[in-house]
FIVO-858464 format. One record per residue: residue in one letter; x, y, z of N, C-alpha, C, O in turn. Coordinates in nm, 2 decimals, padded with zeros to 4 digits. Layout:
# residues N
+-------+--------+--------+--------+--------+---------+--------+--------+--------+--------+--------+--------+--------+
| rokol |  neast | nnorth |    nup | caeast | canorth |   caup |  ceast | cnorth |    cup |  oeast | onorth |    oup |
+-------+--------+--------+--------+--------+---------+--------+--------+--------+--------+--------+--------+--------+
|     A |      X |      Y |      Z |      X |       Y |      Z |      X |      Y |      Z |      X |      Y |      Z |
...
+-------+--------+--------+--------+--------+---------+--------+--------+--------+--------+--------+--------+--------+
***
This chain:
# residues 116
+-------+--------+--------+--------+--------+---------+--------+--------+--------+--------+--------+--------+--------+
| rokol |  neast | nnorth |    nup | caeast | canorth |   caup |  ceast | cnorth |    cup |  oeast | onorth |    oup |
+-------+--------+--------+--------+--------+---------+--------+--------+--------+--------+--------+--------+--------+
|     M | -01.36 | -02.75 |  01.39 | -01.43 |  -02.68 |  01.28 | -01.41 | -02.76 |  01.15 | -01.30 | -02.80 |  01.12 |
|     Y | -01.51 | -02.77 |  01.08 | -01.50 |  -02.84 |  00.95 | -01.50 | -02.73 |  00.84 | -01.60 | -02.66 |  00.82 |
|     M | -01.39 | -02.71 |  00.77 | -01.37 |  -02.60 |  00.67 | -01.31 | -02.66 |  00.54 | -01.26 | -02.77 |  00.55 |
|     P | -01.32 | -02.59 |  00.43 | -01.26 |  -02.63 |  00.31 | -01.11 | -02.64 |  00.33 | -01.05 | -02.56 |  00.40 |
|     T | -01.05 | -02.74 |  00.27 | -00.90 |  -02.76 |  00.29 | -00.84 | -02.69 |  00.16 | -00.86 | -02.73 |  00.05 |
|     L | -00.75 | -02.60 |  00.19 | -00.68 |  -02.52 |  00.08 | -00.53 | -02.54 |  00.10 | -00.48 | -02.52 |  00.21 |
|     S | -00.46 | -02.56 | -00.01 | -00.32 |  -02.57 | -00.01 | -00.26 | -02.43 | -00.06 | -00.14 | -02.40 | -00.03 |
|     A | -00.34 | -02.36 | -00.13 | -00.30 |  -02.23 | -00.18 | -00.42 | -02.14 | -00.22 | -00.53 | -02.20 | -00.25 |
|     A | -00.41 | -02.01 | -00.21 | -00.52 |  -01.92 | -00.25 | -00.46 | -01.78 | -00.25 | -00.36 | -01.75 | -00.19 |
|     V | -00.54 | -01.69 | -00.32 | -00.50 |  -01.55 | -00.32 | -00.61 | -01.47 | -00.26 | -00.73 | -01.48 | -00.30 |
|     H | -00.58 | -01.39 | -00.16 | -00.67 |  -01.30 | -00.09 | -00.69 | -01.18 | -00.17 | -00.60 | -01.10 | -00.19 |
|     V | -00.81 | -01.16 | -00.23 | -00.84 |  -01.05 | -00.32 | -00.93 | -00.94 | -00.27 | -00.93 | -00.83 | -00.32 |
|     R | -01.00 | -00.97 | -00.17 | -01.10 |  -00.87 | -00.12 | -01.13 | -00.90 |  00.03 | -01.13 | -01.02 |  00.07 |
|     S | -01.17 | -00.80 |  00.11 | -01.21 |  -00.82 |  00.25 | -01.34 | -00.74 |  00.27 | -01.36 | -00.64 |  00.21 |
|     Y | -01.41 | -00.79 |  00.36 | -01.54 |  -00.72 |  00.41 | -01.55 | -00.73 |  00.56 | -01.49 | -00.82 |  00.62 |
|     T | -01.63 | -00.64 |  00.62 | -01.67 |  -00.66 |  00.75 | -01.83 | -00.68 |  00.75 | -01.89 | -00.61 |  00.66 |
|     L | -01.88 | -00.76 |  00.83 | -02.02 |  -00.78 |  00.84 | -02.05 | -00.79 |  00.99 | -02.03 | -00.89 |  01.05 |
|     A | -02.10 | -00.68 |  01.05 | -02.11 |  -00.66 |  01.19 | -01.98 | -00.69 |  01.26 | -01.88 | -00.63 |  01.22 |
|     Q | -01.97 | -00.79 |  01.35 | -01.84 |  -00.82 |  01.42 | -01.75 | -00.92 |  01.34 | -01.65 | -00.95 |  01.39 |
|     Y | -01.80 | -00.96 |  01.22 | -01.72 |  -01.06 |  01.15 | -01.63 | -01.00 |  01.04 | -01.66 | -00.89 |  00.98 |
|     R | -01.52 | -01.06 |  01.02 | -01.43 |  -01.03 |  00.91 | -01.44 | -01.13 |  00.80 | -01.44 | -01.25 |  00.83 |
|     L | -01.44 | -01.09 |  00.68 | -01.46 |  -01.18 |  00.57 | -01.34 | -01.17 |  00.47 | -01.30 | -01.06 |  00.44 |
|     K | -01.28 | -01.28 |  00.43 | -01.17 |  -01.28 |  00.33 | -01.22 | -01.35 |  00.21 | -01.26 | -01.47 |  00.21 |
|     V | -01.21 | -01.29 |  00.09 | -01.25 |  -01.35 | -00.03 | -01.12 | -01.40 | -00.10 | -01.02 | -01.33 | -00.12 |
|     L | -01.12 | -01.53 | -00.13 | -01.00 |  -01.59 | -00.19 | -01.03 | -01.64 | -00.33 | -01.14 | -01.69 | -00.36 |
|     T | -00.94 | -01.63 | -00.42 | -00.95 |  -01.68 | -00.55 | -00.82 | -01.77 | -00.58 | -00.74 | -01.78 | -00.49 |
|     H | -00.81 | -01.82 | -00.70 | -00.70 |  -01.91 | -00.74 | -00.67 | -02.01 | -00.63 | -00.56 | -02.04 | -00.60 |
|     C | -00.78 | -02.07 | -00.58 | -00.77 |  -02.17 | -00.47 | -00.72 | -02.31 | -00.53 | -00.76 | -02.35 | -00.64 |
|     K | -00.64 | -02.37 | -00.45 | -00.59 |  -02.51 | -00.48 | -00.63 | -02.59 | -00.35 | -00.61 | -02.55 | -00.24 |
|     S | -00.68 | -02.71 | -00.38 | -00.71 |  -02.80 | -00.28 | -00.65 | -02.94 | -00.30 | -00.65 | -02.98 | -00.42 |
|     P | -00.61 | -03.01 | -00.20 | -00.55 |  -03.14 | -00.22 | -00.66 | -03.25 | -00.26 | -00.62 | -03.36 | -00.30 |
|     G | -00.79 | -03.22 | -00.24 | -00.89 |  -03.32 | -00.26 | -00.95 | -03.32 | -00.40 | -00.91 | -03.24 | -00.49 |
|     L | -01.05 | -03.40 | -00.42 | -01.12 |  -03.41 | -00.55 | -01.20 | -03.28 | -00.58 | -01.19 | -03.23 | -00.69 |
|     I | -01.26 | -03.23 | -00.48 | -01.34 |  -03.10 | -00.50 | -01.24 | -02.98 | -00.50 | -01.16 | -02.97 | -00.41 |
|     Q | -01.25 | -02.90 | -00.60 | -01.17 |  -02.78 | -00.61 | -01.25 | -02.66 | -00.60 | -01.37 | -02.66 | -00.64 |
|     Y | -01.20 | -02.56 | -00.54 | -01.28 |  -02.44 | -00.51 | -01.23 | -02.33 | -00.60 | -01.11 | -02.29 | -00.61 |
|     K | -01.33 | -02.27 | -00.67 | -01.30 |  -02.15 | -00.75 | -01.28 | -02.03 | -00.67 | -01.19 | -01.96 | -00.68 |
|     Y | -01.38 | -02.01 | -00.57 | -01.37 |  -01.90 | -00.48 | -01.41 | -01.95 | -00.34 | -01.49 | -02.05 | -00.33 |
|     V | -01.35 | -01.89 | -00.24 | -01.39 |  -01.92 | -00.10 | -01.40 | -01.79 | -00.03 | -01.31 | -01.70 | -00.04 |
|     I | -01.50 | -01.77 |  00.06 | -01.51 |  -01.66 |  00.15 | -01.50 | -01.72 |  00.29 | -01.58 | -01.80 |  00.33 |
|     L | -01.39 | -01.69 |  00.36 | -01.37 |  -01.73 |  00.50 | -01.42 | -01.63 |  00.59 | -01.41 | -01.51 |  00.57 |
|     V | -01.49 | -01.67 |  00.70 | -01.55 |  -01.58 |  00.80 | -01.48 | -01.60 |  00.93 | -01.47 | -01.71 |  00.98 |
|     Y | -01.44 | -01.49 |  00.99 | -01.37 |  -01.49 |  01.11 | -01.45 | -01.40 |  01.21 | -01.50 | -01.29 |  01.18 |
|     E | -01.46 | -01.45 |  01.34 | -01.52 |  -01.37 |  01.44 | -01.41 | -01.31 |  01.53 | -01.41 | -01.19 |  01.55 |
|     Q | -01.33 | -01.39 |  01.58 | -01.21 |  -01.35 |  01.66 | -01.10 | -01.44 |  01.62 | -01.12 | -01.56 |  01.59 |
|     G | -00.97 | -01.40 |  01.63 | -00.86 |  -01.48 |  01.61 | -00.84 | -01.51 |  01.46 | -00.89 | -01.45 |  01.37 |
|     D | -00.75 | -01.61 |  01.44 | -00.71 |  -01.65 |  01.31 | -00.77 | -01.77 |  01.25 | -00.74 | -01.81 |  01.14 |
|     E | -00.87 | -01.83 |  01.32 | -00.94 |  -01.95 |  01.27 | -01.08 | -01.91 |  01.22 | -01.15 | -01.85 |  01.29 |
|     P | -01.11 | -01.95 |  01.09 | -01.24 |  -01.92 |  01.04 | -01.35 | -02.00 |  01.12 | -01.33 | -02.11 |  01.16 |
|     V | -01.47 | -01.93 |  01.13 | -01.58 |  -02.00 |  01.19 | -01.69 | -02.04 |  01.09 | -01.78 | -02.12 |  01.13 |
|     M | -01.67 | -02.00 |  00.97 | -01.77 |  -02.04 |  00.86 | -01.70 | -02.01 |  00.73 | -01.60 | -01.93 |  00.72 |
|     A | -01.75 | -02.07 |  00.62 | -01.70 |  -02.05 |  00.49 | -01.82 | -02.06 |  00.39 | -01.91 | -02.14 |  00.41 |
|     I | -01.81 | -01.99 |  00.28 | -01.89 |  -02.01 |  00.16 | -01.80 | -02.04 |  00.04 | -01.70 | -01.97 |  00.03 |
|     T | -01.84 | -02.13 | -00.04 | -01.75 |  -02.18 | -00.15 | -01.82 | -02.19 | -00.28 | -01.94 | -02.22 | -00.29 |
|     S | -01.74 | -02.16 | -00.39 | -01.78 |  -02.20 | -00.52 | -01.70 | -02.32 | -00.56 | -01.58 | -02.31 | -00.57 |
|     E | -01.77 | -02.44 | -00.57 | -01.70 |  -02.56 | -00.58 | -01.71 | -02.62 | -00.72 | -01.82 | -02.63 | -00.78 |
|     H | -01.59 | -02.66 | -00.77 | -01.59 |  -02.73 | -00.90 | -01.58 | -02.88 | -00.88 | -01.49 | -02.93 | -00.81 |
|     N | -01.67 | -02.95 | -00.93 | -01.67 |  -03.10 | -00.93 | -01.65 | -03.14 | -01.07 | -01.72 | -03.11 | -01.16 |
|     P | -01.54 | -03.22 | -01.09 | -01.51 |  -03.26 | -01.23 | -01.61 | -03.35 | -01.30 | -01.61 | -03.37 | -01.42 |
|     R | -01.71 | -03.40 | -01.22 | -01.82 |  -03.48 | -01.28 | -01.92 | -03.39 | -01.35 | -02.00 | -03.44 | -01.43 |
|     L | -01.92 | -03.26 | -01.32 | -02.01 |  -03.17 | -01.38 | -01.95 | -03.13 | -01.52 | -01.84 | -03.09 | -01.52 |
|     T | -02.03 | -03.14 | -01.62 | -01.97 |  -03.11 | -01.75 | -02.04 | -02.98 | -01.81 | -02.01 | -02.95 | -01.93 |
|     D | -02.13 | -02.92 | -01.74 | -02.20 |  -02.80 | -01.80 | -02.13 | -02.67 | -01.76 | -02.19 | -02.56 | -01.79 |
|     G | -02.01 | -02.67 | -01.70 | -01.95 |  -02.55 | -01.66 | -02.00 | -02.48 | -01.53 | -01.96 | -02.37 | -01.50 |
|     S | -02.09 | -02.55 | -01.46 | -02.14 |  -02.49 | -01.34 | -02.06 | -02.52 | -01.22 | -01.98 | -02.61 | -01.22 |
|     Y | -02.09 | -02.45 | -01.11 | -02.02 |  -02.47 | -00.98 | -02.13 | -02.49 | -00.88 | -02.24 | -02.43 | -00.89 |
|     F | -02.10 | -02.57 | -00.77 | -02.18 |  -02.58 | -00.66 | -02.16 | -02.46 | -00.56 | -02.04 | -02.42 | -00.55 |
|     L | -02.26 | -02.42 | -00.50 | -02.25 |  -02.32 | -00.39 | -02.25 | -02.39 | -00.26 | -02.36 | -02.46 | -00.23 |
|     G | -02.15 | -02.39 | -00.19 | -02.14 |  -02.46 | -00.06 | -02.13 | -02.37 |  00.06 | -02.07 | -02.26 |  00.05 |
|     V | -02.18 | -02.42 |  00.17 | -02.17 |  -02.35 |  00.29 | -02.11 | -02.44 |  00.39 | -02.15 | -02.56 |  00.41 |
|     F | -02.01 | -02.39 |  00.46 | -01.95 |  -02.47 |  00.57 | -01.98 | -02.39 |  00.70 | -01.91 | -02.30 |  00.74 |
|     P | -02.09 | -02.42 |  00.77 | -02.13 |  -02.35 |  00.89 | -02.05 | -02.38 |  01.01 | -02.08 | -02.33 |  01.12 |
|     G | -01.94 | -02.46 |  00.99 | -01.86 |  -02.49 |  01.11 | -01.87 | -02.64 |  01.15 | -01.78 | -02.69 |  01.22 |
|     Y | -01.98 | -02.70 |  01.12 | -02.01 |  -02.83 |  01.17 | -02.04 | -02.93 |  01.05 | -02.08 | -03.05 |  01.08 |
|     G | -02.02 | -02.89 |  00.93 | -02.05 |  -02.98 |  00.82 | -02.05 | -02.90 |  00.69 | -01.98 | -02.80 |  00.68 |
|     H | -02.12 | -02.95 |  00.59 | -02.12 |  -02.89 |  00.46 | -02.27 | -02.89 |  00.41 | -02.34 | -02.99 |  00.42 |
|     V | -02.31 | -02.78 |  00.35 | -02.45 |  -02.77 |  00.30 | -02.43 | -02.73 |  00.15 | -02.36 | -02.63 |  00.12 |
|     N | -02.49 | -02.81 |  00.06 | -02.49 |  -02.78 | -00.08 | -02.61 | -02.70 | -00.12 | -02.72 | -02.75 | -00.10 |
|     L | -02.60 | -02.58 | -00.17 | -02.71 |  -02.50 | -00.21 | -02.74 | -02.50 | -00.36 | -02.81 | -02.42 | -00.41 |
|     G | -02.69 | -02.61 | -00.43 | -02.72 |  -02.62 | -00.57 | -02.61 | -02.57 | -00.66 | -02.52 | -02.50 | -00.62 |
|     N | -02.63 | -02.60 | -00.79 | -02.52 |  -02.55 | -00.89 | -02.58 | -02.45 | -00.99 | -02.70 | -02.45 | -01.02 |
|     S | -02.49 | -02.37 | -01.04 | -02.52 |  -02.27 | -01.13 | -02.39 | -02.22 | -01.20 | -02.28 | -02.22 | -01.14 |
|     I | -02.40 | -02.18 | -01.32 | -02.29 |  -02.11 | -01.39 | -02.25 | -01.98 | -01.32 | -02.14 | -01.94 | -01.32 |
|     D | -02.35 | -01.92 | -01.25 | -02.33 |  -01.79 | -01.18 | -02.22 | -01.80 | -01.08 | -02.15 | -01.70 | -01.05 |
|     W | -02.21 | -01.91 | -01.01 | -02.11 |  -01.93 | -00.90 | -01.97 | -01.93 | -00.95 | -01.87 | -01.94 | -00.87 |
|     G | -01.95 | -01.93 | -01.09 | -01.82 |  -01.92 | -01.15 | -01.78 | -01.77 | -01.17 | -01.67 | -01.75 | -01.22 |
|     D | -01.87 | -01.68 | -01.15 | -01.85 |  -01.54 | -01.17 | -01.82 | -01.48 | -01.03 | -01.91 | -01.48 | -00.95 |
|     L | -01.71 | -01.41 | -01.01 | -01.67 |  -01.36 | -00.88 | -01.77 | -01.27 | -00.82 | -01.81 | -01.28 | -00.71 |
|     E | -01.82 | -01.17 | -00.90 | -01.91 |  -01.07 | -00.85 | -02.05 | -01.13 | -00.81 | -02.11 | -01.10 | -00.71 |
|     K | -02.10 | -01.22 | -00.89 | -02.23 |  -01.29 | -00.86 | -02.21 | -01.38 | -00.74 | -02.30 | -01.39 | -00.65 |
|     F | -02.10 | -01.45 | -00.73 | -02.07 |  -01.53 | -00.61 | -02.06 | -01.45 | -00.49 | -02.13 | -01.49 | -00.39 |
|     I | -01.99 | -01.34 | -00.49 | -01.98 |  -01.26 | -00.37 | -02.12 | -01.20 | -00.33 | -02.15 | -01.21 | -00.21 |
|     A | -02.19 | -01.15 | -00.42 | -02.33 |  -01.10 | -00.39 | -02.41 | -01.20 | -00.32 | -02.48 | -01.18 | -00.22 |
|     K | -02.42 | -01.32 | -00.38 | -02.50 |  -01.43 | -00.32 | -02.44 | -01.48 | -00.18 | -02.52 | -01.50 | -00.09 |
|     A | -02.31 | -01.49 | -00.18 | -02.25 |  -01.53 | -00.05 | -02.27 | -01.43 |  00.06 | -02.30 | -01.48 |  00.17 |
|     L | -02.27 | -01.31 |  00.03 | -02.29 |  -01.21 |  00.14 | -02.44 | -01.21 |  00.19 | -02.46 | -01.19 |  00.31 |
|     T | -02.53 | -01.24 |  00.10 | -02.67 |  -01.25 |  00.14 | -02.69 | -01.38 |  00.23 | -02.75 | -01.37 |  00.33 |
|     I | -02.62 | -01.49 |  00.19 | -02.63 |  -01.61 |  00.26 | -02.57 | -01.59 |  00.40 | -02.63 | -01.64 |  00.50 |
|     L | -02.46 | -01.53 |  00.41 | -02.39 |  -01.51 |  00.54 | -02.48 | -01.42 |  00.63 | -02.49 | -01.46 |  00.75 |
|     A | -02.53 | -01.32 |  00.58 | -02.62 |  -01.23 |  00.66 | -02.74 | -01.31 |  00.72 | -02.78 | -01.30 |  00.83 |
|     E | -02.79 | -01.40 |  00.64 | -02.91 |  -01.49 |  00.68 | -02.86 | -01.59 |  00.79 | -02.92 | -01.60 |  00.89 |
|     Y | -02.75 | -01.66 |  00.76 | -02.70 |  -01.76 |  00.86 | -02.66 | -01.69 |  00.99 | -02.69 | -01.75 |  01.10 |
|     L | -02.60 | -01.57 |  00.98 | -02.55 |  -01.51 |  01.10 | -02.65 | -01.41 |  01.16 | -02.63 | -01.35 |  01.27 |
|     M | -02.77 | -01.40 |  01.10 | -02.88 |  -01.32 |  01.15 | -02.84 | -01.17 |  01.17 | -02.86 | -01.11 |  01.27 |
|     I | -02.78 | -01.12 |  01.06 | -02.73 |  -00.98 |  01.06 | -02.81 | -00.90 |  00.96 | -02.83 | -00.94 |  00.85 |
|     N | -02.86 | -00.78 |  01.01 | -02.94 |  -00.70 |  00.92 | -02.87 | -00.58 |  00.86 | -02.92 | -00.51 |  00.78 |
|     T | -02.74 | -00.56 |  00.90 | -02.66 |  -00.45 |  00.85 | -02.59 | -00.49 |  00.73 | -02.54 | -00.61 |  00.72 |
|     P | -02.57 | -00.40 |  00.63 | -02.50 |  -00.44 |  00.51 | -02.35 | -00.46 |  00.53 | -02.29 | -00.40 |  00.62 |
|     P | -02.29 | -00.55 |  00.45 | -02.14 |  -00.56 |  00.46 | -02.07 | -00.44 |  00.41 | -02.12 | -00.36 |  00.33 |
|     Q | -01.95 | -00.42 |  00.46 | -01.87 |  -00.30 |  00.42 | -01.73 | -00.36 |  00.37 | -01.67 | -00.45 |  00.43 |
|     E | -01.69 | -00.31 |  00.25 | -01.56 |  -00.35 |  00.20 | -01.45 | -00.30 |  00.29 | -01.47 | -00.18 |  00.34 |
|     A | -01.35 | -00.37 |  00.31 | -01.24 |  -00.34 |  00.41 | -01.11 | -00.36 |  00.34 | -01.10 | -00.42 |  00.24 |
|     P | -01.00 | -00.30 |  00.40 | -00.87 |  -00.32 |  00.34 | -00.83 | -00.46 |  00.34 | -00.88 | -00.54 |  00.43 |
|     L | -00.74 | -00.50 |  00.25 | -00.70 |  -00.64 |  00.24 | -00.63 | -00.69 |  00.37 | -00.63 | -00.81 |  00.39 |
|     D | -00.56 | -00.61 |  00.44 | -00.49 |  -00.66 |  00.56 | -00.57 | -00.70 |  00.67 | -00.52 | -00.74 |  00.78 |
|     R | -00.70 | -00.69 |  00.66 | -00.79 |  -00.73 |  00.77 | -00.80 | -00.88 |  00.78 | -00.86 | -00.93 |  00.87 |
+-------+--------+--------+--------+--------+---------+--------+--------+--------+--------+--------+--------+--------+
***
């Protein structure tokens, strides 16, 4: 699986989306050039994520915007940049919509306890 590499993060929120568990991470640290403001990891079974959505900071951008990235498990897809992806609530709303589309799920996500 190809996923964002994180050396540290804070788990701040969880959701369920059909059979999937989602973990929303903030205060992310990465050893690479690309830094992640927010990451949502998607789990189907077990402890290894099967997908991720990210708000990515690239130091080459000077307008304060972030890239919206999708890690579908086999690579990386860049969905463009916006200042909105630096706002946690806007990022989560868009990420949940993208995940439902990628995973072909028509039921809305449900917030879940953090220990999920």
